[in-house]
C-alpha positions, -999 to +999 in steps of 0.1 A: -134-223-356-135-186-364-146-160-339-183-152-339-191-116-350-209-107-317-201-078-294-186-090-262-208-068-240-240-082-256-233-117-242-232-133-208-203-155-217-178-148-244-148-170-253-123-156-278-097-180-293-095-200-261-071-230-258-068-253-229-045-283-221-039-304-190-002-301-183+023-329-186+027-349-155+048-379-144+040-408-168+016-386-189+021-363-218+003-330-221-033-334-231-048-308-254-085-304-247-094-273-267-073-256-294-093-226-304-128-220-291-146-188-300-182-189-287-207-165-272-236-174-250-264-149-244-284-142-213-315-164-213-301-191-236-304-228-228-274-244-244-269-281-247-233-293-247-232-328-262-206-354-269-191-385-255-174-389-221-139-375-221-147-350-249-141-319-227-177-311-217-169-308-180-137-288-187-158-263-207-181-257-177-151-254-154-136-227-177-169-208-176-169-206-138-131-200-134-123-234-120-098-238-148-077-212-165-071-212-203-037-216-217-044-188-241-073-166-253-098-144-235-130-150-215-156-124-207-186-125-183-212-098-191-185-078-209-159-080-182-127-098-187-123-127-164-090-114-150-109-084-137-135-105-117-130-119-083-135-157-088-160-162-059-181-133-072-183-150-106-192-183-091-221-167-072-235-155-106-226-186-126-231-217-104-218-250-115-234-282-103-210-312-108-221-346-118-210-361-085-232-341-060-216-325-030-237-327+002-227-307+033-233-317+069-268-314+082-302-321+067-315-312+032-329-279+045-295-269+058-280-276+024-306-256+006-302-225+028-264-227+027-260-199+002-295-184+006-304-178+042-335-159+030-350-189+012-386-195+022-399-229+032-426-227+006-401-220-021-379-249-011-409-272-009-421-260-044-388-268-060-386-302-043-420-311-058-411-297-092-381-320-093-400-350-080-388-350-044-411-353-014-408-320+007-407-342+038-371-350+028-361-315+040-357-330+074-336-360+063-298-360+066-285-350+032-259-377+032-286-404+036-302-396+002-297-416-029-273-402-056-302-392-078-319-374-049-286-357-040-282-345-076-315-328-075-309-313-041-276-298-054-295-282-083-321-268-060-294-254-038-279-236-068-313-222-078-319-209-043-288-187-048-306-170-077-277-171-101-277-156-136-264-189-150-266-225-141-239-248-154-252-284-151-229-314-156-249-345-164-276-337-138-299-365-149-273-392-151-286-411-120-323-405-128-349-429-143-366-417-175-397-403-158-377-384-132-354-371-159-383-358-180-397-340-150-363-325-142-359-313-179-393-296-178-386-279-145-353-264-157-368-254-190-395-236-171-369-218-150-352-207-182-384-195-198-398-177-168-368-162-151-344-159-181-317-179-162-290-189-187-285-227-186-254-245-200-262-282-198-238-311-204-253-344-215-242-374-235-280-382-239-288-352-260-321-365-273-340-355-242-328-319-244-327-309-281-364-299-281-359-273-254-323-261-262-316-228-279-287-246-297-263-274-293-225-272-289-208-305-298-175-316-283-150-321-311-168-296-334-178-263-319-158-272-288-124-282-303 
């Protein structure tokens, strides 16, 4: 895919001729995931990343937040080359929420204030309700929640940190259809009202195409 004719400093994320492979290991050959990605994602976009499992969707998010390094090519965040950015600083501005939620010791409130000591009780309760969680769960041990509840708590924790971008990896995978629809609407509202950039991985793209700015497909735009 040829490079998009977009100025690097006009975009939140820019990838120029990026390639990535998982290195050869004992009993396994090198696995090429991306050969030549040139993509720009602007502040305030809501981008759907679609494709089957194993297509590189999670790797793409990990590249965006510097959890993986490209084999070649250049990445920029807000016009700055990635090599000039301290990784923890980038990850505070572009927060990835993995498909398998990570809960820390303590109750749900402890988890939500982990990266945002200033978070107000009313704000936490509001986001719990928006995502279909009873605010009374703030007192419950986070480890005692179901996977679907933990996924939503992990997303709220990321929102509490007030990032410029949310990188969501299959966040509705463990949700029933009604809960998933409520989740989609809440994140779409966050994107509309606050201009938070959202890059959202999903193999169930139908539920998101109506709200997405555009769709990147593994094997096509991501290849």
